[in-house]
Residue, then its C-alpha position, 0 to 999 in steps of 0.5 A: x500500499x502507498x500512503x499518502x503523498x507529504x503535500x496532502x496534511x491539511x490541518x485539520x483533516x476536512x474532508x468528511x460530509x456526510x447528511x443527517x439521516x431521516x432515520x437517525x431522528x428522535x422523537x424531538x424532531x433532530x438528531x438523536x444523540x446515538x446518531x451523532x456517535x454513528x456519524x463521527x465513528x464514519x469521520x473517523x473511518x474516512x480519518x484512518x482513511x487518510x492517515x494511512x490505516x485504511x481497509x487494504x492496510x488493515x486487512x493485508x498486516x491482519x490490523x485493526x482499531x478499537x475505541x477505548x475512549x470518547x467523549x461527546x459535547x452538544x453543542x446545537x442540534x441539527x435535523x433530517x436532512x442537513x448536511x453535516x462536514x467534519x474536522x479531525x484534528x490529530x492530537x496525539x499519538x504513540x506505537x499504539x494509539x491514538x488520541x484525535x477530536x472530530x468537530x460537526x459543523x452544519x455544512x450549510x449554516x456553518x454552526x456547531x453541532x456536535x463534538x468528539x474525543x477519542x482514544x483508539x487502539x491499533x489491534x492484531x487481529x490474531x491476538x485481539x491486543x494491542x500491536x504496534x503501527x508500521x513504521x509508515x502508519x507512524x510517518x506519517x502520523x508523525x507530519x501530520x501532528x506537526x501541521x496540527x499542531x499550530x492548529x488553536x485547541x477547542x475548548x471541549x478538547x480533555x474536558x471531564x464531565x462533573x458538578x464543580x463546587x459553586x454549582x453543587x453549592x447551588 
C-alpha cells in the first residue's frame, strides 16, 4: 500500500461530509444522540483512511483499531437532511494509540453542532491485543501531528464531566 504523500497533510483534516438521515431523528425532531456517534464513527473511518490505516492496510497486515474512550459534547441540534461537515485534529499518538478530535458542523449554516474526542487502540486481529503500527503510518502521523499542532485547541478537548463546587452549593 502506498500512503498519501506528505503534501496532502492539511490542518485540520476536512474532507468528510454526510447528511442527517431521517432514521436518525428522535421524538424531539432532531438527531438522536446515539447517531451522533455513528456519524463521528464514519468521520473516524475517513480520517483513518487518510492517515494510512485504510481497509487494504488493515486486511494486508491483519490489524484493526478499537475505540478505548470517547467524549461527546452537543452544541446545537441538527435535523433530518441537514448537511454535515466534519473536521478532525490529531492530538497525539504513540506506537499503539491515536488521540484525535472531531468537530461536526452544519455544512450550510456553518455552526458547530457537536464534538467528539477519542482514543483508539491499534490491535492485531489474530491476538486481539494492542499491536504497534507500521513505521510508515507512524511517520505519517508525525507529519500530521506537526501540522495539527499549529491549530488552536478547542475548549472541548480534555473536558471531564462533573459539577463544580460553585454549582454544588446551589
